[in-house]
TIZADREN-884199 format. One record per residue (C-alpha): y, x, z; residue in one letter; chain. Coordinates in steps of 0.05 Angstrom, whole numbers, plus 5000, padded with zeros to 4 digits. Layout:
{{Y, X, Z}, A, A}
...
END
This chain:
{{2921, 7755, 3277}, M, A}
{{2936, 7697, 3325}, T, A}
{{2934, 7704, 3400}, D, A}
{{2873, 7659, 3401}, R, A}
{{2835, 7704, 3352}, M, A}
{{2856, 7766, 3391}, I, A}
{{2829, 7735, 3455}, R, A}
{{2765, 7714, 3420}, L, A}
{{2755, 7784, 3392}, E, A}
{{2767, 7814, 3462}, A, A}
{{2716, 7765, 3491}, L, A}
{{2663, 7784, 3440}, L, A}
{{2676, 7858, 3449}, S, A}
{{2668, 7853, 3524}, A, A}
{{2602, 7815, 3516}, N, A}
{{2543, 7859, 3533}, G, A}
{{2501, 7823, 3481}, T, A}
{{2504, 7850, 3410}, A, A}
{{2544, 7804, 3362}, H, A}
{{2560, 7812, 3288}, A, A}
{{2589, 7769, 3233}, L, A}
{{2557, 7779, 3165}, L, A}
{{2585, 7758, 3098}, G, A}
{{2546, 7718, 3048}, L, A}
{{2524, 7785, 3017}, D, A}
{{2499, 7809, 3086}, A, A}
{{2557, 7858, 3093}, R, A}
{{2581, 7868, 3164}, L, A}
{{2649, 7834, 3171}, L, A}
{{2661, 7840, 3247}, V, A}
{{2619, 7870, 3302}, V, A}
{{2629, 7877, 3377}, N, A}
{{2623, 7941, 3417}, Q, A}
{{2552, 7925, 3440}, A, A}
{{2528, 7918, 3368}, F, A}
{{2562, 7982, 3344}, A, A}
{{2537, 8020, 3405}, A, A}
{{2464, 8008, 3385}, T, A}
{{2479, 8052, 3324}, F, A}
{{2520, 8102, 3364}, G, A}
{{2585, 8081, 3330}, C, A}
{{2651, 8046, 3345}, L, A}
{{2662, 7977, 3316}, P, A}
{{2712, 8002, 3264}, E, A}
{{2660, 8052, 3239}, E, A}
{{2611, 7996, 3225}, V, A}
{{2654, 7939, 3200}, E, A}
{{2656, 7930, 3125}, G, A}
{{2591, 7967, 3113}, K, A}
{{2526, 7942, 3084}, G, A}
{{2461, 7942, 3122}, L, A}
{{2434, 8002, 3083}, A, A}
{{2495, 8042, 3108}, D, A}
{{2469, 8035, 3179}, L, A}
{{2406, 8073, 3163}, G, A}
{{2362, 8011, 3161}, I, A}
{{2302, 8022, 3114}, P, A}
{{2308, 7991, 3045}, A, A}
{{2248, 7945, 3055}, A, A}
{{2278, 7916, 3118}, I, A}
{{2347, 7910, 3086}, V, A}
{{2317, 7869, 3030}, A, A}
{{2282, 7824, 3081}, Q, A}
{{2346, 7815, 3122}, L, A}
{{2387, 7799, 3061}, E, A}
{{2335, 7746, 3041}, A, A}
{{2339, 7716, 3111}, Q, A}
{{2415, 7713, 3107}, V, A}
{{2410, 7677, 3041}, R, A}
{{2359, 7629, 3071}, R, A}
{{2406, 7614, 3129}, T, A}
{{2463, 7601, 3080}, V, A}
{{2421, 7555, 3037}, L, A}
{{2385, 7516, 3091}, T, A}
{{2440, 7517, 3143}, G, A}
{{2387, 7529, 3196}, A, A}
{{2382, 7587, 3245}, P, A}
{{2331, 7641, 3229}, V, A}
{{2300, 7694, 3275}, T, A}
{{2304, 7763, 3244}, A, A}
{{2275, 7831, 3261}, F, A}
{{2300, 7900, 3241}, G, A}
{{2375, 7890, 3244}, L, A}
{{2378, 7923, 3312}, L, A}
{{2336, 7982, 3333}, P, A}
{{2303, 7940, 3388}, K, A}
{{2290, 7866, 3396}, G, A}
{{2306, 7810, 3349}, E, A}
{{2369, 7773, 3328}, V, A}
{{2385, 7701, 3314}, M, A}
{{2420, 7688, 3248}, L, A}
{{2462, 7625, 3252}, S, A}
{{2507, 7595, 3197}, P, A}
{{2583, 7594, 3209}, V, A}
{{2618, 7536, 3174}, R, A}
{{2690, 7523, 3155}, D, A}
{{2729, 7459, 3167}, A, A}
{{2696, 7426, 3107}, D, A}
{{2625, 7443, 3132}, G, A}
{{2612, 7498, 3080}, A, A}
{{2575, 7560, 3105}, V, A}
{{2624, 7618, 3099}, T, A}
{{2588, 7671, 3139}, S, A}
{{2528, 7684, 3184}, V, A}
{{2531, 7702, 3258}, A, A}
{{2479, 7752, 3283}, A, A}
{{2468, 7750, 3358}, I, A}
{{2417, 7793, 3394}, A, A}
{{2364, 7749, 3427}, D, A}
{{2364, 7782, 3495}, T, A}
{{2314, 7732, 3521}, D, A}
{{2267, 7750, 3466}, A, A}
{{2277, 7824, 3479}, A, A}
{{2263, 7812, 3553}, A, A}
{{2202, 7772, 3533}, L, A}
{{2177, 7830, 3490}, V, A}
{{2187, 7877, 3548}, A, A}
{{2154, 7829, 3596}, A, A}
{{2095, 7822, 3550}, R, A}
{{2088, 7898, 3546}, A, A}
{{2092, 7902, 3622}, E, A}
{{2041, 7846, 3628}, A, A}
{{1994, 7884, 3582}, E, A}
{{2002, 7947, 3624}, R, A}
{{1990, 7907, 3688}, A, A}
{{1929, 7875, 3657}, K, A}
{{1901, 7942, 3636}, A, A}
{{1913, 7969, 3706}, E, A}
{{1880, 7908, 3738}, A, A}
{{1820, 7917, 3693}, E, A}
{{1816, 7990, 3713}, R, A}
{{1819, 7971, 3786}, V, A}
{{1767, 7917, 3776}, R, A}
{{1719, 7965, 3742}, L, A}
{{1729, 8016, 3798}, E, A}
{{1717, 7961, 3850}, A, A}
{{1656, 7938, 3812}, E, A}
{{1629, 8009, 3813}, K, A}
{{1643, 8011, 3887}, G, A}
{{1608, 7945, 3899}, R, A}
{{1548, 7969, 3858}, T, A}
{{1543, 8031, 3901}, A, A}
{{1550, 7990, 3965}, I, A}
{{1499, 7941, 3939}, G, A}
{{1448, 7997, 3926}, R, A}
{{1462, 8025, 3996}, F, A}
{{1455, 7957, 4030}, L, A}
{{1392, 7941, 3992}, S, A}
{{1361, 8007, 4012}, A, A}
{{1387, 8001, 4083}, A, A}
{{1360, 7930, 4089}, S, A}
{{1291, 7952, 4067}, H, A}
{{1289, 8017, 4106}, D, A}
{{1317, 7988, 4170}, L, A}
{{1271, 7928, 4170}, R, A}
{{1209, 7970, 4165}, Q, A}
{{1214, 8000, 4235}, P, A}
{{1223, 7930, 4264}, F, A}
{{1160, 7907, 4228}, Q, A}
{{1123, 7966, 4257}, A, A}
{{1151, 7951, 4327}, M, A}
{{1127, 7879, 4323}, H, A}
{{1058, 7903, 4302}, L, A}
{{1054, 7955, 4357}, F, A}
{{1080, 7905, 4408}, H, A}
{{1026, 7856, 4388}, H, A}
{{0972, 7909, 4396}, L, A}
{{1001, 7932, 4462}, L, A}
{{1003, 7861, 4491}, M, A}
{{0929, 7853, 4474}, G, A}
{{0912, 7912, 4519}, R, A}
{{0957, 7895, 4578}, L, A}
{{0926, 7858, 4636}, T, A}
{{0972, 7875, 4693}, D, A}
{{1023, 7818, 4703}, P, A}
{{1080, 7867, 4715}, G, A}
{{1063, 7905, 4652}, A, A}
{{1059, 7841, 4611}, R, A}
{{1126, 7819, 4638}, D, A}
{{1156, 7885, 4613}, L, A}
{{1121, 7874, 4547}, G, A}
{{1153, 7805, 4539}, E, A}
{{1221, 7834, 4554}, K, A}
{{1208, 7888, 4502}, L, A}
{{1193, 7833, 4451}, E, A}
{{1258, 7798, 4468}, M, A}
{{1297, 7862, 4458}, S, A}
{{1263, 7876, 4391}, I, A}
{{1278, 7806, 4366}, E, A}
{{1351, 7810, 4390}, A, A}
{{1361, 7877, 4355}, A, A}
{{1330, 7850, 4291}, E, A}
{{1375, 7789, 4293}, T, A}
{{1436, 7833, 4302}, L, A}
{{1415, 7876, 4243}, L, A}
{{1408, 7815, 4198}, R, A}
{{1477, 7790, 4219}, A, A}
{{1510, 7858, 4206}, L, A}
{{1477, 7863, 4137}, L, A}
{{1498, 7792, 4120}, D, A}
{{1571, 7806, 4139}, V, A}
{{1570, 7872, 4101}, S, A}
{{1545, 7839, 4038}, K, A}
{{1598, 7784, 4042}, L, A}
{{1653, 7835, 4055}, E, A}
{{1630, 7877, 3996}, A, A}
{{1632, 7816, 3949}, G, A}
{{1558, 7823, 3934}, L, A}
{{1540, 7750, 3947}, V, A}
{{1545, 7707, 3885}, R, A}
{{1546, 7632, 3881}, M, A}
{{1498, 7591, 3840}, Q, A}
{{1528, 7522, 3840}, V, A}
{{1487, 7462, 3819}, H, A}
{{1473, 7391, 3841}, S, A}
{{1417, 7377, 3890}, F, A}
{{1396, 7324, 3941}, P, A}
{{1427, 7340, 4008}, I, A}
{{1368, 7310, 4044}, D, A}
{{1325, 7369, 4022}, E, A}
{{1371, 7416, 4060}, T, A}
{{1375, 7370, 4121}, L, A}
{{1299, 7365, 4122}, G, A}
{{1290, 7440, 4123}, R, A}
{{1340, 7447, 4179}, L, A}
{{1304, 7393, 4219}, L, A}
{{1238, 7430, 4213}, N, A}
{{1270, 7496, 4230}, E, A}
{{1308, 7475, 4293}, F, A}
{{1264, 7420, 4321}, A, A}
{{1219, 7469, 4359}, P, A}
{{1280, 7501, 4393}, E, A}
{{1307, 7432, 4412}, A, A}
{{1238, 7412, 4440}, D, A}
{{1235, 7476, 4481}, A, A}
{{1300, 7456, 4515}, K, A}
{{1280, 7383, 4521}, A, A}
{{1339, 7363, 4476}, L, A}
{{1342, 7307, 4426}, R, A}
{{1352, 7332, 4355}, F, A}
{{1365, 7278, 4304}, N, A}
{{1379, 7284, 4230}, V, A}
{{1409, 7226, 4193}, R, A}
{{1391, 7227, 4118}, P, A}
{{1446, 7216, 4069}, A, A}
{{1411, 7198, 4003}, D, A}
{{1465, 7233, 3961}, A, A}
{{1471, 7292, 3915}, E, A}
{{1522, 7347, 3926}, V, A}
{{1548, 7402, 3881}, S, A}
{{1549, 7472, 3912}, T, A}
{{1503, 7531, 3924}, D, A}
{{1444, 7502, 3964}, P, A}
{{1422, 7569, 3993}, V, A}
{{1491, 7589, 4017}, L, A}
{{1505, 7519, 4044}, L, A}
{{1442, 7524, 4086}, E, A}
{{1462, 7593, 4110}, Q, A}
{{1530, 7564, 4130}, L, A}
{{1500, 7505, 4169}, L, A}
{{1447, 7547, 4205}, R, A}
{{1494, 7585, 4253}, P, A}
{{1530, 7520, 4270}, I, A}
{{1465, 7486, 4289}, L, A}
{{1441, 7548, 4327}, S, A}
{{1504, 7548, 4369}, N, A}
{{1500, 7474, 4381}, A, A}
{{1430, 7480, 4410}, L, A}
{{1447, 7544, 4448}, R, A}
{{1507, 7515, 4484}, F, A}
{{1476, 7446, 4498}, T, A}
{{1437, 7439, 4562}, E, A}
{{1427, 7364, 4564}, S, A}
{{1433, 7307, 4515}, G, A}
{{1423, 7328, 4443}, G, A}
{{1448, 7348, 4375}, V, A}
{{1459, 7304, 4314}, L, A}
{{1462, 7329, 4242}, L, A}
{{1491, 7274, 4198}, A, A}
{{1531, 7262, 4135}, A, A}
{{1580, 7209, 4111}, R, A}
{{1621, 7198, 4049}, R, A}
{{1695, 7215, 4048}, R, A}
{{1727, 7204, 3981}, G, A}
{{1692, 7249, 3930}, G, A}
{{1660, 7292, 3984}, A, A}
{{1602, 7288, 4032}, L, A}
{{1623, 7306, 4103}, R, A}
{{1565, 7341, 4138}, I, A}
{{1574, 7339, 4213}, E, A}
{{1540, 7373, 4271}, V, A}
{{1551, 7336, 4337}, W, A}
{{1530, 7364, 4404}, D, A}
{{1537, 7345, 4477}, T, A}
{{1547, 7417, 4499}, G, A}
{{1599, 7455, 4539}, I, A}
{{1654, 7443, 4489}, G, A}
{{1708, 7491, 4467}, I, A}
{{1778, 7496, 4497}, A, A}
{{1835, 7485, 4447}, P, A}
{{1859, 7557, 4457}, A, A}
{{1791, 7584, 4435}, D, A}
{{1778, 7538, 4375}, Q, A}
{{1810, 7584, 4324}, A, A}
{{1785, 7649, 4355}, A, A}
{{1712, 7629, 4353}, I, A}
{{1711, 7643, 4278}, F, A}
{{1733, 7715, 4290}, D, A}
{{1685, 7773, 4287}, D, A}
{{1648, 7789, 4352}, F, A}
{{1681, 7731, 4390}, H, A}
{{1633, 7699, 4439}, Q, A}
{{1640, 7643, 4489}, L, A}
{{1597, 7640, 4552}, G, A}
{{1577, 7713, 4547}, N, A}
{{1628, 7752, 4588}, P, A}
{{1578, 7808, 4602}, A, A}
{{1569, 7818, 4526}, R, A}
{{1494, 7812, 4532}, D, A}
{{1471, 7829, 4461}, R, A}
{{1408, 7788, 4470}, R, A}
{{1454, 7729, 4459}, H, A}
{{1479, 7757, 4393}, G, A}
{{1539, 7795, 4368}, L, A}
{{1586, 7736, 4359}, G, A}
{{1580, 7739, 4283}, L, A}
{{1549, 7671, 4270}, G, A}
{{1614, 7633, 4261}, L, A}
{{1646, 7693, 4228}, A, A}
{{1593, 7687, 4175}, I, A}
{{1607, 7613, 4170}, V, A}
{{1681, 7628, 4158}, R, A}
{{1664, 7678, 4102}, R, A}
{{1614, 7632, 4069}, L, A}
{{1662, 7573, 4072}, A, A}
{{1715, 7615, 4038}, A, A}
{{1666, 7638, 3985}, L, A}
{{1642, 7567, 3971}, L, A}
{{1711, 7537, 3976}, G, A}
{{1687, 7487, 4029}, L, A}
{{1734, 7466, 4086}, P, A}
{{1705, 7472, 4156}, V, A}
{{1736, 7435, 4214}, S, A}
{{1724, 7430, 4289}, L, A}
{{1737, 7377, 4342}, R, A}
{{1718, 7392, 4413}, S, A}
{{1729, 7369, 4484}, V, A}
{{1711, 7417, 4540}, P, A}
{{1653, 7391, 4581}, G, A}
{{1636, 7336, 4531}, K, A}
{{1616, 7370, 4466}, G, A}
{{1637, 7391, 4397}, S, A}
{{1635, 7366, 4325}, V, A}
{{1634, 7417, 4268}, F, A}
{{1644, 7388, 4199}, A, A}
{{1636, 7416, 4128}, V, A}
{{1660, 7377, 4068}, E, A}
{{1618, 7387, 4005}, V, A}
{{1635, 7357, 3937}, P, A}
{{1591, 7300, 3915}, L, A}
{{1557, 7309, 3847}, S, A}
{{1582, 7268, 3789}, A, A}
{{1516, 7229, 3788}, D, A}
{{1515, 7213, 3862}, S, A}
{{1533, 7139, 3865}, T, A}
{{1489, 7117, 3922}, E, A}
{{1528, 7091, 3982}, A, A}
{{1520, 7130, 4047}, L, A}
{{1513, 7099, 4116}, P, A}
{{1581, 7071, 4134}, A, A}
{{1574, 7073, 4210}, E, A}
{{1611, 7127, 4248}, K, A}
{{1567, 7184, 4272}, S, A}
{{1561, 7194, 4347}, S, A}
{{1529, 7247, 4390}, A, A}
{{1456, 7237, 4405}, A, A}
END
């Protein structure tokens, strides 16, 4: 044996991947330690033996021998199973100087073995994820039943309080008593508003809100918001303008309206003079819905925090008649659910612009007004 062959044999023996050289009759000519170790043997105890001598079942031996013959005849590598207890091997032809196939190299496909193991692990992970999903679904179902019951049961006392308050106010004639009655009505309405906000947040947190995405004219939504908030703007002597867009968008119309409502409510609440503008303009494949106000504005340090739960500006005494500070927290959750980016620009003392970008529907080809929106 030449020095080169000795070094080559040493290299193969040190290789952690199983290697073997098979004769044309599929007999094992040379194996490395890794190959022999898979059968609990030393290389010299394996070399020279046939595949059946390794304890491989006869049916698999016949299949392996056929694959060796195929490799010899075609001269192309073949993937084989059964030669090693685990994984697969690659059978490759070994040629002499004249190009004739003289033997077949069998090399364990460690990548394939790793792939098999990875697939098994992936299946286990998938099964575990499905189990967790089902458990979570059961939990959401239970939470959903509780919230539905709580929503119904908790609203009933408020309905009764409104009725009793109405009957009481009809019997009160003393100005002082009527003033107390009006304050009682404000407290009832504030408590009911807080309850609705808490239930809305709970449903979003529990994953009970489901999207129903379809295309619809955005002007229908803008029109409803105009009718809803115009009386509040009139009560404060504010201008409230809505610029129609004449475009269709693709999202959940109910949830989009719920997202825009707290933004408009805040704009009117924190604006004492001037007005509020609700407008839309095209930006690429999206419609940018903007709410402009001439209110108190928001300092840069507070612009991220206002989307946090229970964060309120202009209410240092935490007067709950002014809400819980959950309006923009609901906006944040709805925006995440709908996948709609929400942005804010604001200058303290001058006003704010909240914007929501909604995908245009495929059929929406009408051009939107090109002029830049400005506060009313």
